[in-house]
C-alpha positions in Angstrom: -0.5 13.9 -34.0 -0.1 13.0 -30.4 -2.4 10.6 -28.6 -4.9 12.6 -26.2 -4.7 11.7 -22.7 -7.6 10.3 -20.6 -7.6 10.5 -17.1 -9.4 7.6 -15.0 -10.6 7.7 -11.2 -10.6 4.4 -9.4 -12.8 3.7 -6.2 -10.5 1.2 -4.6 -11.2 -1.2 -1.5 -8.6 -3.3 -0.4 -7.3 -5.6 2.7 -4.2 -4.2 3.8 -2.8 -6.7 6.5 -0.9 -8.1 3.6 1.0 -4.7 2.4 3.4 -2.2 3.5 0.7 0.4 3.2 -0.4 2.2 0.4 2.5 4.4 -1.0 4.6 2.6 -3.5 8.2 0.8 -1.7 10.6 0.1 -3.9 11.5 -3.1 -1.8 7.6 -3.9 -0.3 4.6 -5.0 -1.8 1.9 -2.0 -1.7 -1.3 -1.0 -2.6 0.2 1.5 -5.1 2.4 -1.1 -6.5 0.3 -3.4 -7.1 -2.5 -1.0 -8.9 0.6 0.6 -11.0 1.3 -3.0 -12.1 -2.4 -3.9 -13.0 -2.7 -0.7 -14.9 0.4 -0.7 -17.2 -0.6 -4.5 -17.9 -3.4 -2.9 -19.5 -2.4 0.3 -21.0 1.6 0.4 -20.8 1.8 4.0 -21.4 -0.3 4.9 -18.5 0.9 7.1 -16.0 1.6 6.2 -11.9 -1.4 6.1 -9.8 -1.9 9.1 -7.6 -4.0 8.3 -4.7 -6.4 10.5 -2.2 -4.8 8.7 1.1 -1.6 7.5 2.3 -2.8 4.3 4.2 0.0 2.5 6.8 0.9 -0.8 6.5 -2.4 -3.1 7.9 -5.1 -0.1 7.6 -7.7 -1.4 5.1 -10.5 0.4 2.9 -13.6 0.2 1.3 -13.1 4.1 -0.6 -9.7 4.6 -1.8 -9.9 7.2 -4.7 -6.9 6.8 -7.3 -6.2 8.5 -10.5 -4.5 7.9 -13.2 -3.6 9.2 -17.0 -3.6 7.3 -19.9 -3.6 7.1 -23.9 -5.9 4.0 -24.3 -9.5 4.9 -24.6 -11.9 2.7 -22.9 -14.9 2.4 -21.2 -15.2 3.2 -17.5 -17.1 -0.6 -17.5 -14.2 -2.1 -19.5 -11.9 -0.6 -16.7 -13.3 -2.1 -13.6 -13.4 -5.7 -15.3 -9.8 -5.3 -17.1 -8.0 -4.4 -13.3 -10.1 -7.0 -11.3 -8.6 -9.1 -13.8 -5.0 -8.2 -13.1 -5.4 -7.4 -9.7 -4.8 -9.8 -6.8 -7.6 -10.8 -4.3 -7.1 -8.3 -1.2 -7.8 -5.7 -4.0 -10.9 -4.6 -6.1 -11.4 -1.8 -8.2 -15.7 -0.7 -6.9 -16.0 1.4 -9.4 -14.6 3.8 -12.2 -15.4 7.0 -14.0 -13.6 9.8 -16.0 -11.8 12.7 -15.2 -9.6 15.2 -16.3 -6.0 14.2 -16.9 -3.6 14.9 -14.3 -7.0 15.2 -11.9 -5.3 14.7 -8.4 -7.7 13.1 -5.7 -5.9 14.0 -2.7 -6.6 18.0 -3.5 -10.3 16.7 -4.2 -11.3 15.7 -0.7 -14.1 17.4 1.2 -14.6 14.2 3.7 -13.3 11.5 4.9 -14.7 9.1 7.0 -12.8 6.1 9.0 -14.2 3.1 11.1 -12.5 1.4 13.8 -13.3 -1.3 15.1 -12.9 -2.9 18.7 -13.6 -6.9 19.9 -14.3 -7.0 23.5 -13.2 -10.4 24.2 -10.5 -12.5 26.7 -10.1 -15.1 23.5 -9.1 -14.4 19.8 -11.8 -14.7 17.1 -10.5 -16.5 13.7 -13.0 -13.9 11.9 -12.4 -10.7 13.3 -8.3 -11.2 13.0 -6.9 -8.3 11.2 -9.9 -7.1 11.4 -10.2 -5.3 14.7 -8.0 -4.7 17.8 -8.8 -7.2 20.5 -9.1 -6.2 24.4 -9.6 -8.2 26.8 -10.9 -5.9 29.0 -14.6 -4.0 29.0 -15.0 -0.1 27.3 -16.8 2.3 29.7 -18.4 3.7 26.1 -20.0 6.6 27.8 -16.6 8.1 28.6 -15.5 7.5 25.7 -18.5 9.7 24.3 -17.8 12.0 26.8 -13.9 12.5 26.1 -14.6 12.9 22.4 -16.8 15.6 22.7 -14.2 18.5 22.7 -12.8 17.1 19.3 -15.3 17.5 17.0 -15.0 21.3 15.2 -11.9 22.8 14.0 -9.0 22.6 16.1 -5.2 22.5 16.1 -4.3 18.8 16.2 -0.8 19.0 17.0 -0.9 16.7 19.6 -3.0 14.2 17.7 -0.4 13.3 14.9 2.8 11.1 14.8 6.4 12.5 15.6 7.7 12.3 11.6 4.6 14.6 10.7 6.2 17.5 10.3 3.5 19.7 8.6 3.3 23.6 9.6 -0.7 23.4 9.5 -2.1 21.2 11.9 -5.5 22.2 12.0 -8.3 20.1 11.2 -12.1 19.9 11.1 -14.0 16.8 12.4 -17.1 16.6 11.9 -18.2 13.7 13.9 -16.8 10.9 16.6 -19.6 8.4 17.1 -18.9 5.5 19.3 -21.8 2.4 18.7 -21.4 -1.0 20.5 -23.2 -4.3 18.8 -23.1 -8.0 20.0 -21.9 -10.7 18.3 -21.1 -14.4 18.7 -16.9 -13.4 19.2 -17.7 -10.3 21.7 -18.5 -7.3 22.1 -18.1 -5.5 19.3 -17.5 -1.7 19.9 -17.3 1.0 16.3 -15.3 4.2 16.6 -16.4 6.6 13.2 -14.3 9.5 12.9 -15.5 11.9 10.3 -13.4 15.2 9.3 -12.1 16.9 5.9 -8.5 15.6 6.7 -6.2 14.1 9.0 -2.9 14.2 10.1 -0.3 11.3 10.1 -2.0 8.7 12.6 -4.4 11.0 13.8 -7.2 8.6 13.9 -4.8 5.8 15.6 -4.1 8.2 18.1 -7.7 9.4 19.1 -8.9 5.8 19.1 -6.3 4.5 21.4 -6.6 7.8 23.8 -10.4 6.9 23.9 -9.7 3.2 24.6 -7.3 4.5 27.5 -10.4 6.5 28.7 -12.6 3.6 28.4 -10.4 1.2 30.6 -10.1 3.9 33.2 -6.0 4.7 32.1 -6.7 8.8 31.2 -8.9 10.5 32.7 -12.1 11.6 30.0 -10.7 15.1 29.7 -7.3 14.4 28.7 -8.0 14.6 24.9 -9.5 18.1 25.7 -6.2 19.1 28.0 -4.2 17.9 24.6 -6.4 19.8 22.4 -5.4 22.9 24.6 -1.6 21.9 25.5 -0.7 20.5 21.9 1.1 18.0 23.7 1.1 14.5 22.8 2.6 13.0 26.1 -0.9 14.2 27.9 -2.5 11.1 25.7 -2.7 7.7 25.3 -1.4 4.7 22.6 -1.6 4.8 19.1 -3.9 1.9 18.6 -2.8 -0.4 15.7 -3.7 -0.8 12.4 -5.7 -4.0 12.3 -9.0 -2.3 13.1 -9.0 0.8 11.3 -10.4 1.4 7.6 -11.1 4.0 5.2 -14.5 3.9 5.5 -16.2 6.3 2.3 -14.6 9.4 0.9 -16.2 12.3 -0.9 -14.7 14.5 -3.2 -15.4 17.6 -4.7 -15.0 16.2 -8.1 -16.9 12.7 -8.7 -15.9 12.4 -12.2 -18.5 11.4 -15.5 -19.6 8.3 -16.8 -18.9 6.3 -13.9 -19.7 2.5 -13.7 -21.2 0.8 -12.1 
């Protein structure tokens, strides 16, 4: 009798600063590669993991969703504890749930929220290295908020993607772009939240880099709206570095059953 397959859905958090992104690569250390190894250490017959989002090298996540199929039936609590014993310190399984075998998280994602952190300081901070983009210039936050307004809603974001992203469908819906500020002992912190139904490759980093260029006076506030209309990348600003970017949360159409914790 053929063993019955089980689907497992994980919520995973990681510090991506020492990894070459999420997607597995034969000659580089990746998040998917580490998760594959941990899952197969517990259940050698398990499938490779399937992620909901492919983050670039240096990008962090608090709510990545990862699914795999396995013949071994374990309580969801056991999956959390067993996998965390096998994973390196930079990666942690925060939650496990049961799903149907073959479940694809990337097709179930309804909403993603990215958070980008900028440290406005003339000196570096050991507490924000690899966690924030440090700028020695002060930002005009009101101009940044003004520049972001036209991007909210459903638009063709063809101009806001990396050159290697050649997908035909470049229409995406953004629900929110919020610029927040706070003070810390290390300097002024600016957080940019970008929430949407889906994103093109490096879309968030291009939005953030362009908003920063508006904030320091390198671009006019209307430049992002112009790029949206013209679909031309050259009218936008720089691509923000990966360090300050974190996939903060994700909402799936199916969150699974018997979740723990």
